[in-house]
KEMIKE-642394 format. One record per residue (C-alpha): x, y, z; residue in one letter. Coordinates in pm, whole numbers, plus 32768, in hexadecimal, padded with zeros to 4 digits. Layout:
N
XYZA ...
! end
This chain:
666
40BA7A313A0AA 3F467A8039F5L 3F747AF038A5S 3FC179AB3828R 3E85790438B7L 3DA278C8378CR 3C50784637A3P 3BEF771E36C9K 3B60775F357BA 39CA776135A1G 39C777B3372CA 38BD7886379BP 38FB79FE379EA 38FE7A1038FFA 3A0C79073917L 3AE879E33817R 3ABF7B1F3907R 3BA87B533A22G 3B0E7B723B77A 3BDB7C2A3C7CA 3BA47CA03DF2V 3C057DE53E92A 3D557DCD3F48P 3D327D9B40B1R 3D5C7ED84195P 3EA47EEA425DT 3EA17EAB43CBQ 3E9780154414Q 3D338031436FG 3CC4814D42A0R 3D6782B04276R 3CCD83CA4343P 3B95844942C5G 3B2582E74247G 3BD783064101A 3C3F81B24078A 3DB5817A4046P 3E4981DE3EF5Q 3E4F80F23DE3G 3D0980383E80A 3C0A7FAA3DA5R 3AA380253DE0P 39FD7F863EFBA 38BA7F453E2AR 397F7E523D4ER 38FF7CE33DAEP 39FD7BD93E53P 3A8D7B033D23A 39BF79BA3D9FL 38787A6E3DD1A 388D7B103C71Y 38F179A93BF9T 37BD79163CAAH 36EF7A373C36R 374A79BE3ABFQ 36C378693B21G 380677D53B2DI 38A776DB3C24V 3A1076CE3C15H 3A42757B3CB9R 3BB875963CF2D 3BF476A73DE5L 3D32767A3EA0K 3E6D77443EE7P 3F01770A3DAFA 3DF677933CE8N 3DEB78EE3DB1I 3EF879FA3D5DV 3F4D7B253E08R 3FE37C343D29L 40C97D3D3D95T 3FCE7E4F3DCCD 3EEC7D6D3EADG 3DDF7D053DB0T 3D987B9A3DD9V 3D247ACC3CACK 3C99797E3C8AI 3D2F78B33B64C 3D0F77653AB3D 3BA877203A56F 3C0775EB3996G 3AFD75183A42I 39EF76373A91A 38AF75E83A1DR 377076AF39FAL 365176633B13G 355C75A639F6H 369374DA3999D 36F374553ADFI 364573013AE7G 372771D63A70F 384D72BF3A18T 3877732C3B7DS 390871FC3BDFR 39E871763A8DL 3A8972113971T 3A59715E3830G 3B5370723874T 3AC3700739C4G 3BD370A33A98I 3B7071403C0BA 3B2272AE3C04M 3BD873973D11G 3CFD73823DF6T 3CC272A23F15P 3D2E739D4020H 3C3D74AC3FC6Y 3B1473CA3F40M 39AD73F53FC0S 38F572C0407AP 37FA72DF3F54E 38FA72B83E57Q 39A471A43F03I 385570E73F22G 381271083D9FG 36D671E83DEBS 368573023D0EE 3725745A3D8FV 36D475CE3D80D 379277013DEDQ 377E768C3F49R 388075843EE5S 3987769C3EA8D 392B774F3FFBL 399F75FD4095Y 3AE975FE3FCES 3B0977764033L 3AED77074197G 3C12760C417DC 3CD3771940BFV 3C90781A41F2L 3CF6770042DFY 3E3B76D44247E 3E85782C423DI 3E36786A439CA 3ED37714441ET 3FDA76CA4317G 3F47757B42C4A 3DEC7500420BP 3CDE749542FFP 3D35731942C5F 3E9973014295D 3EF27180423DH 3FDD7113413ED 3EE76FF740DFD 3DCB707A3FFBA 3CC96F80407AW 3CFE6FFD41D0A 3CE7717B415FV 3B97712340C5L 3B06704F41DDI 3B7A718A42C3G 3ABF729541F9H 396071A841CDR 396E7144434BD 3A4D71EC442AT 3A0E733A44E1P 3B477419448DP 3C31748645A1R 3BD375E445F9P 3CDC76C24579P 3D32776B46C2R 3D9276124741E 3ECC763A4642H 3EE977BA468BR 3E5D784747BAA 3E8679AD4750E 3D9E7994463BL 3C607A65464EP 3B3979B346CAG 3A5F7A5945B0Y 3B1979B744B9L 3B29785F4541E 39A578694537R 399778CE43E3I 3A9877B74365I 39CC76B14440L 389E771D43BCD 38FD770E424EL 39A5758E42B3L 3832752C42F5A 380B73C84264K 36A8741341F0E 3681753740F7P 355375BC4193G 361575F542CDQ 371576DF4217R 3707785341CDP 360678A840BBD 36EF79403FDBD 386179EB3FA6A 37DD7B403FECL 37737AB94142E 38B37A3F4183V 39607B914120A 385F7C5F420DR 38B27B734337R 3A277BA442FBI 3A0E7D1A42CFA 39147D254414A 3A1D7C8044E9G 3B457D444467R 3A817E6D44C2A 3AF57F4545FEP 39897F1546A8A 394F7DDB4774V 38C27CE44669Y 37837C1946E4V 373E7AFC45E1P 35C87AE6459ET 35DF79A544FCV 36BD789545B1V 36BE773B450BT 36EC762445F2P 3838754945C7R 37EF744544F2P 37AA72E545A2Q 386A71B4451FP 379E70B14475R 37296F834530P 38166E4644EDY 37C26D7E43DBE 38046C0C43E9P 392E6B774334A 38426ABA424EA 37EB6BD441A6R 395D6C324165E 39DD6CBF405FP 39116DE240B8R 39946ED13FA6L 39506EB33E40P 3A316DE23D6CS 3AB46F023CA0W 3B776F953DE8T 3C556E5F3E04R 3D616EBE3D15G 3D8A702F3D97M 3EB970973E25T 3EE071C23F12T 3FD072613E2EG 40AC738D3E9AH 401874553FE2K 40AD753140F6A 412274BF4227T 4138754E4386A 42127478444DA 42A075C14505G 413A76104581L 412874B54648R 421374894777P 432D73794729A 42C3729C4850L 423D711F4835P 40C270F04816E 4021709F494BA 3FB76F444903G 41116EE44856A 41D36F6B4972A 410C6E924A7CL 40C56D3149ADT 42206CD249A1G 42566CD24B11E 411C6C3C4BA4W 409F6B3C4AAEI 415669E44AD8A 422A697249B4R 422D67EE4971P 435767474A18V 441166D948EDT 455E66CA497FG 455A655D4A14R 45B5644A490DP 44A463AC4854A 458C62A547DDL 46BA627848C5P 47F361FF482AP 4845608C485ER 49706070492FP 4A1C5F8F483CD 49E760AB473FA 4AAC61A947EFV 4C116170487CP 4C4B619349EDA 4CD262FF49D8A 4BAE635748EBG 4ACD62E049EFR 4B7C63C94AF3E 4B7164DC4A0ET 4A0A64A749BEL 49B664B64B44T 4A8465FA4B3BA 49CE66894A25L 485566404AE0A 48D966F84C05G 492868354B13R 480468104A62H 474068374BB3S 4828694F4C04T 47C06A0C4AC1G 464E69D34B2CL 46896A744C85G 472D6BA34BDFL 45EB6BBD4B06G 451B6BBD4C25R 45E06CD04CA8L 45876D9A4B88G 472A6D874B1ER 46C16D1F49C6W 48136D894926S 48E16CAA4A1CE 47E36B7849F8A 47F86B9C4866G 498C6B774880E 496E6A4B4957V 484F6996487FH 491069F04752R 4A51695147C9A 49A0681C4862V 48E467E7470FA 4A1D67DC463CD 4ABC66E84726E 498E65F5471BR 4977662C45AAE 4AE265A84594R 4AB8647C46A0L 49446432463EL 48DF64C144F1G 482365C9446BA 46DA651A4494D 46FE649445E4H 45E7650446CDP 46F2659747C8D 478C666846B2T 462166EC4650L 45C2672647A7A 4716681A47BES 46B268AD4667R 455068FF46DFY 45DD69A74815E 46E56A60473FL 45B96AD0465FA 44EB6B4B4788F 46116C0D4815T 46346CB546B5L 44C36D0F46AAS 44F66DBD47FER 461D6E8B479CT 45886F2D468AG 461A6E3F456ER 44D66DB444F0A 45496D71438BA 465E6CA3441DD 456E6BFB4511A 447B6B9B43F8L 457C6AFD432BR 461A6A10445AV 448C69B944A6Y 4478694D4329K 458B68554336Q 44FE67D84484V 43AD679E43FFA 43FB66FE42D4A 44F265FA4384A 43D165C64493R 42D1658E4398T 43C4648942D0R 43E663CF4414A 42AE640944ECL 4188647D43EBG 410065C143B8A 3FE8658B44CED 40F4651445F9H 40E966164711P 4258666B46D3D 421866BD4577S 40E8679945BCL 41BB684946E2A 42B268B845D1V 41B7691A44C4R 410F6A0545C2Q 42476A9E4614E 42776AD044B1M 41286B8C44AAA 417E6C7345E2Y 42D26CCC450FV 420B6D1443DAL 41466DFE44ADG 42636EAA4514Q 42E96EE043C3L 419E6F7D4355G 411E6E5C42AER 3FD16E354354H 3F096D9C4236F 400F6C7F421DD 40146C5C4395A 3E936C4C4398H 3EA46B1F429FQ 3FAB6A5F436FV 3EEA6AAF44B9Y 3D906A274421R 3E4568DD4394A 3F01689244E9V 3DC368D345C5L 3CE267DE44E4A 3DEE66E54520A 3E17672E467BR 3C91671746B5E 3C8865E6460DQ 3D91653B46C6T 3D7D65CC480BM 3C27665C484AG 3BB767D5485CP 3BFA67FD49BCD 3D80677C49CBH 3E6168984A3AP 3F2D688148DCD 3DDC688C4833T 3D7D69D34903L 3EC26A6C48D8R 3EB16A464759C 3D426AD8474AR 3DE06BF64833H 3EF46C544736N 3DFC6C3445FAL 3D1E6D3A46C0A 3E406E1B46FFF 3E966E0C4572N 3D436E424522L 3D436F9445ACS 3E886FD64504R 3DD26F9743C8L 3CE0708843ECG 3BBA6FB54478R 3B76701845DAP 3A336F8A45F5Q 3AB46E1445A0D 3BC56E4E468ES 3AE26ECD47A3Y 39FA6D844777R 3B1A6CAD4767M 3BEA6D484896A 3A916D2C4952H 3A596BE54922E 3BB36B754967V 3BC26C454AB1A 3A856B934B25A 3B086A4B4AECA 3C5C6A974B87R 3BA16B0C4CBBA 3AD669B14CC2R 3C1368EA4C9DV 3D2869B74D53L 3C586A934E2AG 3C0D6C024E18P 3D576C914E89D 3E4E6BBE4DC5H 3F4E6C844D0FP 3EC66BE94BE6D 3D6B6C404C13T 3DD56D9C4C64L 3E8E6DC54B2AV 3D846D4E4A50T 3C856E424B1BR 3DA86F654ABFY 3D6A6EF84943E 3BEB6F1B496DV 3C2370814A0EA 3D1A70C148F8Y 3BFE706247F3A 3AF6713848AEL 3BE5726E4886G 3BF472314716Q 3A8B722746F6L 3A61736247BEG 39BC72CB48E4R 3AA7735D49E1W 39D773694B05P 39D171F84B00E 3B2571E44A9FA 3B9572B44BC0L 3ACD71DB4C91Q 3B8A70A84C27Q 3CB671544C70Y 3C8671B34DC3R 3C0B70474E09E 3D506FAA4D79I 3E2E70A64E39A 3D8E704F4F89E 3D976ECA4F41A 3EF36EF04ED5R 3F5A6FC14FF7A 3EAE6E9950E9R 3F5D6D82502AT 40AA6E194F86L 40E26F3A5095G 40AC70A2505AP 421B70E94FD9D 41F36FAF4ED1H 424170484D56A 40D76FC24CE2D 402F70834E1BT 40E171BC4DB4L 4091719A4C3FA 3F1F71674CA5A 3F23729E4D63R 3FCE73444C1AH 3EA572E24B5BE 3DA173714C62I 3E4874BC4C19G 3E1E74A14ABBI 3CC174324ADDG 3C73757C4BB3L 3D1476474AC0G 3C4C75AD49A6R 3B06760B4A6CL 3B6C777C4AB1G 3BA977274C04R 3D0F77DB4BF5S 3CFE78384D6BA 3CF376E94DDEE 3DCC766B4CCDA 3EDB77534D64L 3EC776C54EC0V 3EF4756C4E21V 402375BA4D68Y 40C876804E83R 40A975524F6AD 412E74794E5FL 424F75434DEFA 42B575374F66A 427673CC4FAAD 434173874E4BR 446674664EBDT 446A73B6500CR 4453724C4F88V 452072814E3AH 45C473D14E5DG 45B575294DB8P 464774C84C58A 457B738D4C1EH 44B673994AF2A 4377735A4B84E 43A474594C96T 43CA755C4B72L 42A374D14AE4R 41D175104C0BA 4274766F4C1AR 422176A54AB1H 40A8765F4B13G 40B8773D4C41L 414978604B5BG 403878224A3BV 3F0278454B50N 3FAD797F4BD5L 3F827A184A86G 3E1D798F4A66R 3DC37A4D4B8CL 3E867B824B13G 3F8C7B864C10R 40987BB94AE7W 41AA7C394BB2E 41BB7B164C9BE 41827A354B68A 42AA7AC64AB3L 438F7A9D4BD2A 4321794C4BF0E 435C79124A73A 44A979A04A87R 452D78DF4BA6D 44B277974B0CV 4561780149B6C 46A178414A6DA 469C76E04B05I 463B764A49C9R 476076F74910E 485E768E49FDR 47F575264A1DA 478C74FD48A9L 482A760E47E9G 47B6772C4745P 472476874614D 466C757246B4H 4509755F464DP 4496758B47C0D 457F76BA4808T 44D9776046B5L 43777728473AV 43D277BB4884S 446978DA47CBR 4342790C471ER 427E790F483EE 43737A3748A8V 43087AE8476BA 41907AB84792V 41A07B3A4900S 42687C7A487FL 41597CAB4774G 40397CC2485CW 40F87DB24948L 41177E9847F4G 428E7E6B4809R 42A07E1F469AW 44067E6B4640P 447B7D91474AD 437F7C7C46C9A 43F87C9C4563L 45647C7445E4A 44F37B214682E 44217AC04546Y 454A7AE64469R 46107A1F454AQ 453678FB453FV 4513790B43A4A 46807923436CS 46BB77F74445A 45AA772D43A4R 463777AD4252E 479F771242BER 472975DA4335V 45F075884253L 462C765F4123G 459A7794408FA 445876EF4009D 4403760F4144H 42A8764941AFA 42FB76914303D 440A7796426ET 430C783341ACL 421B785042D3A 43327908438DS 43577A164280R 41E17A364271N 41FA7A7C43D9D 431B7B6D43AAE 423D7C1F4285A 41167C554372H 41FF7CF5444FC 42707DD3435EL 41077E2D4307E 40CD7E70447FQ 420B7F7C446EL 418D80184330G 42777F9D423ER 41857F32414FS 42747F3E4007A 43667E3D40CFE 42447D5A4143A 41A57D513FEDV 42EC7CF13F40E 43287BDF405FL 41D37B6F4033Y 42197B4F3EB7R 43457A893EC9R 429F79993FCCV 419779523EA3A 429D792C3DA8V 433B78173E55L 41E3776C3EA5R 417B77823D46Q 42CE76CA3CEEQ 428975CA3DD5Q 413B75A33D45A 41BE75893BDCA 42BD748F3C69Q 41B373CD3D22G 40F773AB3BE0R 
! end
């Protein structure tokens, strides 16, 4: 494939020459006597990126699709189609001759995005994005909306890689975060410095870094009047093809999403706004309508108990009967349709819920007007469902329109207005705008405390969102303090065994882990797992989630035998309850493999990794990102066992599949 890569006519000589780096040494290290493995290239040859920069060239589109690993271990940088010589950066650093934006959003530096001049330090930022994806399975800002990706690169500190994969070496995380500094001057000096730090970190001796760049801090919030804050040329950009890493994230509801639905009151839409005239409905029909009103209330009660599937069946039947008697646009019929959509959204059928909400919104807008409270209520629920579907930008637009109408008609401190602002803050964090999310959630929490009281469930839900945003911003000491206060307040008002109280305690464990306080986190998770077992039972999803956190922190403390036992037990329960191919089961099985690897039991680890990879291939397909990540785990295991030829072949197969994905994406 490389032999067919031809530079453009008239390209500088340095672009026509290939640049390669030496193959990465195996995990077993050098051979006895210090001799390099056979076939290795001379160590004096500079890394490809350092060589490129030495020629005065900036690549400007460094990404996984442009980095190829050959069967002999050599790594090459490809596709210099938009590269520029240093003296020719200026205007051409931002646009092609046709005015199209340069670069790929998931790997663009802040200076590229801002339209500033770029130099080799921009390539170093892109290299940091690539290393982040290699380490975690996903780019640092992994959103479907290009605008959110660009905002993330420019304004948001990336989550430390070890929050995704705790087993990553600390030196590698420091290098990646230094490369991802927002300001070019805060990044390493050049690619040679990066290579030196990687080599030093992998050396057997203890590595003490001489230069540690502080983690970049978020920029202060800029008023909305200054938006849009990105150059106009970014507006037409799409994210294009990218890797995903769903398997690295637990298949559990987001903290805010799991709480807001239960504790934030919805508008009461069940009562008829226009009661039917006695002469319009026969006597038998009036008796039927009375019975339907009772069944509607029954459906609401089932929902309050969390029995959403049963509630949905009741509301569907009542809605159909009301439509037959009263018509499709009658307020009672629409109230039942609204509740049906609400139950659909709570049972994972977001697309069906959105379709029903749209019907209700159109009918209410025709009859009541777009700014009527009932019309706004259904539009707000539409935004929530759009967020469930991952359409966070569309949800943002709807939330903003509803919020403007609520502030105009109800005032800024009305409970419905505050609920809308809370949901908007939640959605901002999912758009990769944690600073804006934190600011808005902080304001809503203060308003709710003033209006409802500091310990009201709605106030605590918003404070929970404040803590979540603080965590996204890397401000874990503050986030931890928030979670502690929330847990104490919920224990007082809801009881120590309430699901929301236990959820806040789980977040305390996460915060302690993020701060490196694994011994304290272990105590929290051990107590939480015991309480979850007592309240919900040993096989409940949240009980197993707490035990998963317990196992992770046992590993962080180097107690791998105990971590292995915990992971195996959780995996066995999940396999019985969910099936062997369920994502949660496979996540636990991978934890088993990780523990085995740390214990040096590589043959056993290889068997587990292969089982995970085979299951994902059956369920997701051979070219799915999670399957490919598992195959990489398998190849790493083969390397540890000294089976380098098999490992290289497996790495090659994964690279081919990813190249095919990239070609299809283009």
